[in-house]
C-alpha positions, 0 to 999 in steps of 0.5 A: 381934562386939560388940552390944547386946541389948535385952530380956532375957526368956527368949528374949533372954537365951538368945540373948545366952548363945549369942552369948557362948558363941560369942565375941561381946561382948554388952551387955544392957539390960532395965528389970528389974535381975534380968534384967540380973543373969542375963545377967551371970552367964554373961559378958555385960555389962549397962547400966542404960539405953539411953544407957549401952548405946549408950555401951558399944558401939564404932562402927559399933554393932549393937543387937538388940531382943527386945521385944514387937511393937507400941508397945514396939518402936516406942518403943524404935526412936524412942529408939535413933534419937536415940542412935545415929549414922549407920552404926549398925544396928538389928535387930528380932528380935521378931515385929513386923508387917512393915508396921510394920517397913517404916515403922520402917526408912524413919523411921531411914534418914533419919538414916543408920541401917541396919535389919534384921528377923530373924524368929526361931523356936526358943523355949525350945529355941534356946539348945541347938538354935540358932534358925531366922532369916529375915533381911530387910535390905540385903545388905551389912548382913546380910553384916556381921552374918553372924557373929551369925547363924552363931552363933545358928543350928543350924549355920553354913549351916543354919537361917538365911538372907537372904530379901529386903529389909527387911520380908521377914524378918518377913513370912516369920516371919508366914507361918511362924507361920500354918503353925504354927497349922494344924499344931498344930490338925491334931495336936490334932484327930487326937489328940482323935479317938483319945482319944474312941474309948474302946472301943479304950483307945488310949494317946495317948503311945504312938501319938505315940512310934510316929509320931515314927519313920518316919511321914509326920507325924513332926516336931519339933512331934510330938516336943513333943506326945509329950513333953506327952502323956507328962507329962499324958496326959489334959491334966488341969488345963489350961483349954481356952483357946488364946491367939494371938500375933497373927501368925496373924491377920496371915497370914489378913489377908494371904491375903485381901489377896493373894486366896490361899485359906488355909482351914486356917490361917484355921480354926485361928485361928477355933478359937483364938478359939472356945476363949475363948468359955466362954459362947457366945451364938452356940451358945445362939442356934443351939439356940434356932433349932432349937427354933423351926423344929423344936421340938427340945429345948434343954439348959438351964443 
């Protein structure tokens, strides 16, 4: 197949490379000329503008976006809607909020354009291992794009699937990322407990390696954790500051809207927020309250 790839950052470029290796023609666009040069090096073509990209693709066109969620995605969709023709397809492979996806699909449908949302997981390992893809959209559209998904996935019939109508792909990926928050928090807390038991002198990397084989808690995430502990057992030089991409927040908000209890995912999000408060007013006030009602000592700065 032939397609345009918009957004040639690490993940977008890796996906383009995997597609080229699979025999597909890829025309890539990114405002950064260095990014365009990198994809040309492995056999993709490039375009210096959206207009040029659309012009290089035969109808019906498929344009796959790998750009940040939010205004950038919305602006790109609006720009493409003015350039594409009825029967063309836009695929959003980024981490858009599924509600935005529903709105965008509706807006381009009036112009005869198809829209598919592909929740994509795999990160920097996707080029070698393949990507996990949760695809939302009309069944006929997804079936036409099947060769792309089969090439990007870990196997032809592994790691990807058509999960439902437009919006369902991003919704499923949102919950996937919420689960990821909880798993990461559990591993982090467990290894922290092990590390604080100093009288045993436990080797955290060794324990992670033991758990990787035969253990109930073995996983690819544990494989990566073991790798991180092997490189830096004490996490020296790393600030205790954990960002979030937004999808954990969306998952928690959706759980509340659906009256579904999700305490683990919610608490893992709260822990990330707490990691960023290096001068906690709440903790200072807690200390002051203990002093007020019980005369307990307060630690001074």
